[in-house]
N, C-alpha and C positions, 0 to 999 in steps of 0.2 A: 306414410312416414317411413317407411323400411326403404322405399325408392326414394326419399330424400335424403335419407341416410346414407345407402349405398353409392349413391351418385355425386353425392354433392358434399356432405358434411364429412366423410370419412376421406376422400379424397383430400380435402383441404386439409385438415388434422394431419394427414401423413404427410403432405407436401410440409407444412409450416416446421413441424418435426424433422422432416430431413434438413430442411433451410438451416435450424437450429442445429443439429448436428456438425452440419459444415463448416458454419459461422465459427463453431466451437473449436473445430481443429484448425480452423486458419489463425487463430488467435487463443492458445489457452489460457490467457490470462482473463479473460470475457467473464466466464461465469465467478471465479472468485472476486474480479473486481466489481461486478454487481452487488456480491453479496455485501461487498465491505461497503459502497454506495447505500446500499438498505441500511446498513447497519450503523453507520454514520450517521444518516437521515433521522433515524429513529431514536437516537438518542439527543437531538433537539430539543433545549428545555423551552427556549422562547424564541419567538421573533423578534424581539427588540436587540437587536443587532449590539448594543452595549452589553446587556446580560447575558448574553451568549459569549460575546467576546471573554467576559471576567470569567466566566466558567471553563473556556477553552484555554487561557493562558495559565490557569490554576493546575489544571494537566497536562496540559502540553509546553509551556512558556509561549515565547514571542506569536503574537497574532497577528493578521494582516488582513486589510478588506481589501478590495478590488483595486483601488486607485493607490493604497499607501502598495501593495504589491508592485505595481507598474511604477512606483518612483524608485524602491530600492531594487526591483530586480529586471532580468529581459527573460521572457518567457520562451522557453526552446519549444516545449510540447504538452500535450497532454491527454492521458487518456483516466477519464476518471476513476477513482478518484482521487489520482496524483496529477501534479504539474511538475516540468522540469524547469527549472531555473537556472539564471547565473546573475550570481550578487553583481551589483554593476561597480559597487565600491572595489570590491577586491576581484572578481573575476573568478570566484569560486563557485562550480556547479553544484547543484543540491535538487533533492527533490522535497514537494509539501503536499499535504494529502487539503481536501477541500470539502467542505460541505455546502449543498445547494442553496438553501434558505434559513437563514439569512447566510449569503455567502462571504464564507472567511475564509483563509487558508491558515494553517499550523502546522507543527511538528516535522521544522525543517530538521533534514536530515543530508548534511554534506557529503558531496560524493568521495570517496577516499580513495579511489582507482587512481 
C-alpha cells in the first residue's frame, strides 16, 4: 500500500493541486465564482420553473427563462454565475446572474460605466 501511495496517489494529488493553483492564478475570480454557483444552486427550492421563478421574482425582481433572455437580450459572454448581455431594445449593457436548474436569469445590473 505504501508503494501505491508513494508512486501513484501522492504524485497524482500533488499534480492536481498544482493544476488548481495555476488555474486560480490565471483567473482570480474562479474560486469566488464557484462558491457563488454552489450557494445559488443550494438556494433552489423547487425544480418547478414557475415556483422557482416566483421565489426569485420576490427577491430580485424580473426573471427570464433562456428563451425570454434570447428574445430580450444579446448575450455577450458568461462565466458562471454571471452572464453579460446587451438589451436589444435600448442597447444598454449589463449583467445577470443565473442558476443551473431550473435555468433562470435574474438580478439585472445595468453597466454604469
